[in-house]
KOLMI-85233 format. One record per residue (C-alpha): residue in one letter; x, y, z. Coordinates in steps of 0.25 Angstrom, whole numbers, plus 5000, padded with zeros to 4 digits. Example, Ala and Ser with C-alpha at 12.3 -4.5 7.8 and 13.67 -1.06 7.14 Angstrom:
BEGIN
miro=A; east=5049; north=4982; up=5031 $
miro=S; east=5055; north=4996; up=5029 $
This chain:
BEGIN
miro=M; east=4849; north=5392; up=5177 $
miro=A; east=4864; north=5392; up=5173 $
miro=E; east=4874; north=5382; up=5179 $
miro=F; east=4880; north=5391; up=5189 $
miro=S; east=4866; north=5395; up=5194 $
miro=I; east=4863; north=5380; up=5196 $
miro=I; east=4877; north=5379; up=5204 $
miro=D; east=4874; north=5392; up=5212 $
miro=T; east=4860; north=5388; up=5216 $
miro=Y; east=4862; north=5373; up=5219 $
miro=F; east=4877; north=5370; up=5221 $
miro=N; east=4884; north=5382; up=5227 $
miro=R; east=4883; north=5380; up=5242 $
miro=Q; east=4894; north=5384; up=5251 $
miro=T; east=4905; north=5374; up=5252 $
miro=S; east=4912; north=5369; up=5265 $
miro=A; east=4924; north=5376; up=5271 $
miro=S; east=4933; north=5365; up=5266 $
miro=V; east=4930; north=5369; up=5251 $
miro=D; east=4939; north=5381; up=5247 $
miro=L; east=4931; north=5384; up=5234 $
miro=G; east=4918; north=5377; up=5230 $
miro=V; east=4907; north=5379; up=5220 $
miro=G; east=4908; north=5392; up=5211 $
miro=D; east=4922; north=5391; up=5205 $
miro=D; east=4929; north=5383; up=5194 $
miro=S; east=4934; north=5373; up=5204 $
miro=A; east=4933; north=5370; up=5219 $
miro=L; east=4944; north=5372; up=5229 $
miro=L; east=4948; north=5362; up=5240 $
miro=T; east=4960; north=5362; up=5249 $
miro=P; east=4963; north=5347; up=5252 $
miro=P; east=4965; north=5344; up=5267 $
miro=P; east=4979; north=5340; up=5271 $
miro=Q; east=4983; north=5326; up=5268 $
miro=Q; east=4970; north=5322; up=5262 $
miro=Q; east=4967; north=5316; up=5248 $
miro=L; east=4956; north=5321; up=5239 $
miro=V; east=4946; north=5310; up=5236 $
miro=I; east=4937; north=5313; up=5224 $
miro=C; east=4926; north=5305; up=5216 $
miro=A; east=4915; north=5308; up=5206 $
miro=D; east=4902; north=5302; up=5203 $
miro=T; east=4891; north=5305; up=5192 $
miro=L; east=4876; north=5302; up=5194 $
miro=V; east=4868; north=5302; up=5181 $
miro=A; east=4853; north=5303; up=5182 $
miro=G; east=4846; north=5290; up=5179 $
miro=R; east=4859; north=5282; up=5180 $
miro=H; east=4863; north=5285; up=5195 $
miro=F; east=4850; north=5289; up=5200 $
miro=P; east=4835; north=5288; up=5195 $
miro=L; east=4830; north=5300; up=5188 $
miro=E; east=4820; north=5303; up=5198 $
miro=T; east=4829; north=5303; up=5210 $
miro=D; east=4827; north=5315; up=5219 $
miro=P; east=4838; north=5326; up=5216 $
miro=H; east=4841; north=5327; up=5231 $
miro=A; east=4845; north=5313; up=5231 $
miro=I; east=4853; north=5314; up=5218 $
miro=G; east=4861; north=5326; up=5224 $
miro=W; east=4864; north=5318; up=5237 $
miro=K; east=4868; north=5305; up=5229 $
miro=S; east=4877; north=5313; up=5219 $
miro=V; east=4886; north=5317; up=5231 $
miro=A; east=4884; north=5304; up=5240 $
miro=V; east=4889; north=5295; up=5229 $
miro=N; east=4902; north=5303; up=5228 $
miro=L; east=4904; north=5304; up=5243 $
miro=S; east=4903; north=5289; up=5244 $
miro=D; east=4915; north=5288; up=5235 $
miro=I; east=4923; north=5298; up=5244 $
miro=A; east=4918; north=5290; up=5256 $
miro=A; east=4924; north=5277; up=5249 $
miro=M; east=4938; north=5283; up=5250 $
miro=G; east=4937; north=5286; up=5265 $
miro=A; east=4937; north=5301; up=5261 $
miro=K; east=4929; north=5312; up=5267 $
miro=P; east=4920; north=5319; up=5256 $
miro=H; east=4923; north=5334; up=5254 $
miro=S; east=4916; north=5340; up=5242 $
miro=I; east=4909; north=5337; up=5229 $
miro=L; east=4909; north=5343; up=5214 $
miro=L; east=4895; north=5342; up=5207 $
miro=A; east=4894; north=5341; up=5192 $
miro=L; east=4879; north=5341; up=5188 $
miro=S; east=4873; north=5339; up=5174 $
miro=L; east=4858; north=5343; up=5173 $
miro=P; east=4848; north=5341; up=5162 $
miro=Q; east=4841; north=5354; up=5166 $
miro=I; east=4840; north=5363; up=5178 $
miro=D; east=4830; north=5358; up=5188 $
miro=H; east=4830; north=5367; up=5201 $
miro=D; east=4822; north=5357; up=5209 $
miro=W; east=4832; north=5346; up=5205 $
miro=L; east=4844; north=5354; up=5208 $
miro=K; east=4839; north=5359; up=5221 $
miro=G; east=4837; north=5344; up=5226 $
miro=F; east=4850; north=5339; up=5220 $
miro=S; east=4858; north=5350; up=5226 $
miro=Q; east=4852; north=5348; up=5239 $
miro=G; east=4855; north=5333; up=5239 $
miro=L; east=4869; north=5336; up=5235 $
miro=Y; east=4871; north=5346; up=5246 $
miro=D; east=4864; north=5337; up=5256 $
miro=C; east=4874; north=5326; up=5253 $
miro=C; east=4886; north=5335; up=5254 $
miro=D; east=4881; north=5341; up=5267 $
miro=Q; east=4880; north=5327; up=5273 $
miro=F; east=4894; north=5323; up=5270 $
miro=G; east=4901; north=5337; up=5271 $
miro=V; east=4904; north=5339; up=5256 $
miro=S; east=4904; north=5352; up=5248 $
miro=L; east=4900; north=5354; up=5234 $
miro=I; east=4912; north=5362; up=5228 $
miro=G; east=4909; north=5362; up=5213 $
miro=G; east=4905; north=5355; up=5200 $
miro=D; east=4897; north=5358; up=5187 $
miro=T; east=4883; north=5359; up=5182 $
miro=T; east=4879; north=5356; up=5168 $
miro=Q; east=4867; north=5352; up=5159 $
miro=S; east=4866; north=5338; up=5154 $
miro=P; east=4855; north=5329; up=5148 $
miro=H; east=4857; north=5320; up=5160 $
miro=L; east=4857; north=5323; up=5175 $
miro=T; east=4872; north=5320; up=5179 $
miro=I; east=4878; north=5323; up=5193 $
miro=S; east=4893; north=5321; up=5195 $
miro=V; east=4899; north=5323; up=5209 $
miro=T; east=4914; north=5324; up=5212 $
miro=A; east=4917; north=5322; up=5227 $
miro=L; east=4929; north=5325; up=5235 $
miro=G; east=4934; north=5320; up=5248 $
miro=W; east=4947; north=5320; up=5256 $
miro=V; east=4954; north=5308; up=5263 $
miro=E; east=4967; north=5308; up=5270 $
miro=T; east=4979; north=5305; up=5261 $
miro=G; east=4981; north=5290; up=5259 $
miro=K; east=4968; north=5286; up=5267 $
miro=A; east=4958; north=5284; up=5256 $
miro=V; east=4951; north=5271; up=5255 $
miro=T; east=4952; north=5265; up=5241 $
miro=R; east=4946; north=5252; up=5234 $
miro=S; east=4960; north=5245; up=5234 $
miro=G; east=4963; north=5242; up=5248 $
miro=A; east=4955; north=5230; up=5251 $
miro=Q; east=4962; north=5218; up=5258 $
miro=V; east=4960; north=5204; up=5259 $
miro=G; east=4952; north=5201; up=5272 $
miro=D; east=4946; north=5215; up=5273 $
miro=Y; east=4931; north=5216; up=5275 $
miro=V; east=4922; north=5221; up=5265 $
miro=C; east=4912; north=5231; up=5271 $
miro=V; east=4900; north=5240; up=5266 $
miro=S; east=4893; north=5251; up=5272 $
miro=G; east=4878; north=5253; up=5273 $
miro=T; east=4869; north=5244; up=5265 $
miro=V; east=4871; north=5240; up=5250 $
miro=G; east=4860; north=5239; up=5239 $
miro=D; east=4851; north=5249; up=5244 $
miro=A; east=4852; north=5259; up=5233 $
miro=A; east=4851; north=5249; up=5222 $
miro=F; east=4839; north=5243; up=5228 $
miro=A; east=4833; north=5257; up=5229 $
miro=L; east=4836; north=5260; up=5214 $
miro=H; east=4827; north=5248; up=5211 $
miro=N; east=4817; north=5252; up=5222 $
miro=L; east=4815; north=5267; up=5221 $
miro=G; east=4807; north=5272; up=5232 $
miro=H; east=4812; north=5262; up=5242 $
miro=L; east=4818; north=5267; up=5255 $
miro=L; east=4831; north=5263; up=5250 $
miro=Q; east=4831; north=5274; up=5239 $
miro=K; east=4837; north=5283; up=5249 $
miro=R; east=4850; north=5274; up=5248 $
miro=L; east=4850; north=5276; up=5233 $
miro=D; east=4847; north=5291; up=5233 $
miro=Y; east=4855; north=5295; up=5245 $
miro=P; east=4867; north=5287; up=5247 $
miro=T; east=4875; north=5289; up=5259 $
miro=P; east=4890; north=5291; up=5256 $
miro=R; east=4898; north=5284; up=5268 $
miro=C; east=4907; north=5295; up=5270 $
miro=Q; east=4909; north=5293; up=5285 $
miro=L; east=4911; north=5278; up=5283 $
miro=G; east=4921; north=5280; up=5272 $
miro=Q; east=4930; north=5290; up=5281 $
miro=K; east=4929; north=5280; up=5292 $
miro=L; east=4934; north=5269; up=5283 $
miro=K; east=4947; north=5277; up=5280 $
miro=G; east=4958; north=5269; up=5286 $
miro=L; east=4950; north=5257; up=5288 $
miro=A; east=4944; north=5252; up=5275 $
miro=S; east=4954; north=5246; up=5265 $
miro=S; east=4945; north=5249; up=5253 $
miro=M; east=4932; north=5256; up=5250 $
miro=I; east=4922; north=5259; up=5240 $
miro=D; east=4908; north=5265; up=5239 $
miro=V; east=4897; north=5256; up=5234 $
miro=S; east=4891; north=5263; up=5222 $
miro=D; east=4890; north=5252; up=5211 $
miro=G; east=4887; north=5240; up=5220 $
miro=L; east=4894; north=5234; up=5232 $
miro=A; east=4900; north=5222; up=5224 $
miro=Q; east=4905; north=5230; up=5213 $
miro=D; east=4911; north=5241; up=5221 $
miro=L; east=4918; north=5231; up=5231 $
miro=G; east=4923; north=5225; up=5218 $
miro=H; east=4931; north=5238; up=5216 $
miro=I; east=4937; north=5237; up=5229 $
miro=L; east=4941; north=5222; up=5226 $
miro=K; east=4947; north=5226; up=5213 $
miro=A; east=4955; north=5237; up=5218 $
miro=S; east=4960; north=5229; up=5230 $
miro=H; east=4963; north=5216; up=5222 $
miro=V; east=4955; north=5208; up=5232 $
miro=G; east=4941; north=5201; up=5232 $
miro=A; east=4930; north=5200; up=5242 $
miro=I; east=4920; north=5191; up=5248 $
miro=L; east=4906; north=5197; up=5251 $
miro=D; east=4896; north=5191; up=5261 $
miro=L; east=4882; north=5193; up=5255 $
miro=D; east=4876; north=5191; up=5268 $
miro=Q; east=4883; north=5204; up=5274 $
miro=L; east=4878; north=5214; up=5263 $
miro=P; east=4872; north=5225; up=5270 $
miro=I; east=4858; north=5226; up=5263 $
miro=D; east=4846; north=5234; up=5267 $
miro=A; east=4833; north=5227; up=5272 $
miro=A; east=4826; north=5231; up=5260 $
miro=L; east=4835; north=5224; up=5251 $
miro=K; east=4835; north=5211; up=5260 $
miro=K; east=4821; north=5209; up=5256 $
miro=L; east=4826; north=5206; up=5242 $
miro=Q; east=4831; north=5193; up=5236 $
miro=Q; east=4845; north=5190; up=5241 $
miro=E; east=4851; north=5192; up=5227 $
miro=Q; east=4844; north=5205; up=5225 $
miro=Q; east=4850; north=5210; up=5238 $
miro=W; east=4864; north=5207; up=5234 $
miro=Q; east=4862; north=5213; up=5220 $
miro=Y; east=4858; north=5226; up=5227 $
miro=A; east=4868; north=5225; up=5238 $
miro=L; east=4880; north=5221; up=5229 $
miro=A; east=4877; north=5228; up=5215 $
miro=G; east=4867; north=5239; up=5218 $
miro=G; east=4876; north=5251; up=5220 $
miro=D; east=4873; north=5265; up=5224 $
miro=D; east=4875; north=5261; up=5239 $
miro=Y; east=4887; north=5271; up=5241 $
miro=E; east=4891; north=5262; up=5253 $
miro=L; east=4905; north=5260; up=5256 $
miro=C; east=4911; north=5246; up=5254 $
miro=F; east=4925; north=5244; up=5260 $
miro=T; east=4935; north=5234; up=5264 $
miro=I; east=4941; north=5234; up=5278 $
miro=S; east=4950; north=5225; up=5286 $
miro=P; east=4944; north=5217; up=5298 $
miro=Q; east=4952; north=5226; up=5308 $
miro=N; east=4948; north=5239; up=5302 $
miro=Y; east=4933; north=5234; up=5301 $
miro=E; east=4933; north=5232; up=5316 $
miro=K; east=4938; north=5247; up=5317 $
miro=L; east=4927; north=5252; up=5308 $
miro=L; east=4917; north=5245; up=5317 $
miro=L; east=4922; north=5253; up=5329 $
miro=Q; east=4918; north=5266; up=5321 $
miro=Q; east=4905; north=5273; up=5321 $
miro=L; east=4900; north=5272; up=5307 $
miro=D; east=4888; north=5279; up=5300 $
miro=V; east=4884; north=5266; up=5292 $
miro=N; east=4884; north=5251; up=5294 $
miro=I; east=4896; north=5243; up=5288 $
miro=S; east=4894; north=5229; up=5283 $
miro=K; east=4905; north=5219; up=5282 $
miro=I; east=4902; north=5211; up=5269 $
miro=G; east=4914; north=5203; up=5265 $
miro=Q; east=4929; north=5202; up=5265 $
miro=I; east=4940; north=5205; up=5255 $
miro=A; east=4946; north=5192; up=5249 $
miro=Q; east=4959; north=5189; up=5241 $
miro=Q; east=4952; north=5183; up=5229 $
miro=P; east=4949; north=5195; up=5220 $
miro=E; east=4934; north=5194; up=5218 $
miro=L; east=4921; north=5197; up=5225 $
miro=T; east=4913; north=5185; up=5231 $
miro=F; east=4901; north=5184; up=5239 $
miro=V; east=4897; north=5174; up=5250 $
miro=Q; east=4883; north=5172; up=5257 $
miro=N; east=4883; north=5164; up=5270 $
miro=G; east=4898; north=5161; up=5268 $
miro=V; east=4896; north=5154; up=5254 $
miro=D; east=4900; north=5160; up=5241 $
miro=H; east=4889; north=5167; up=5233 $
miro=S; east=4890; north=5170; up=5219 $
miro=L; east=4885; north=5184; up=5215 $
miro=H; east=4888; north=5193; up=5203 $
miro=F; east=4884; north=5207; up=5204 $
miro=Y; east=4888; north=5219; up=5197 $
miro=G; east=4887; north=5234; up=5202 $
miro=Y; east=4883; north=5246; up=5195 $
miro=Q; east=4889; north=5248; up=5181 $
miro=H; east=4889; north=5262; up=5175 $
miro=F; east=4890; north=5257; up=5161 $
miro=A; east=4882; north=5244; up=5162 $
């Protein structure tokens, strides 16, 4: 089966009315909504590096989209469409059927269209997705707006995916294979959060990106970390290792003023929010437990470690 037959068979579904020209030409065509900025990001997943080789192809398709939509959500933007670059060692119709269904299932849930891309042969299975979204001009939430006195918050629970990676077959494996991009929450935080990032490489490391960009520090309360009941059965240091350095959670970590935090609580949200700390003047990340300083040294995921 040639490249274009693969595209026609598995990746040439009708796009939404908001796409002027989708799959099938040299490029896609979009008309930007008035007074909106384009938000664009890209992520690459490599078999054996970003997911176990035996991962179900449906889950790989879902995750390939979800991790990109999480980046769009972290800007407070609304996701619109994706481009897919797929490198395959060989043509496996069962794999392609499952993968494409997982990809479209995630797209459908979040109102996203596949509008183009590329397919090629490679010794290694590699999936690169580029996601596009829209946000009102000047309204994007960046990493650089955290202010002293802001609360540090995170959505959902953290550490689940890293735990599942070391305990394949556990119920929490769904959190590893099928992450939920917090698109609704991200849009609700637009105009409220002072800074935001998605948790892909570990909560401590990703929060550190906010602190560096904002030239501030933070104090995190270890007792307030939102940890699943399964992880709470572990030794405390192991709980913290998963929650702070595990990565692959794709929750949103954000800073928000106390006043805006109260406004956020009045809204109907589709995920729980935990207040886990506060922004401080001293440019470092410190930890407390029971109100007492607690020394921890964790490092998140490193692509070239």
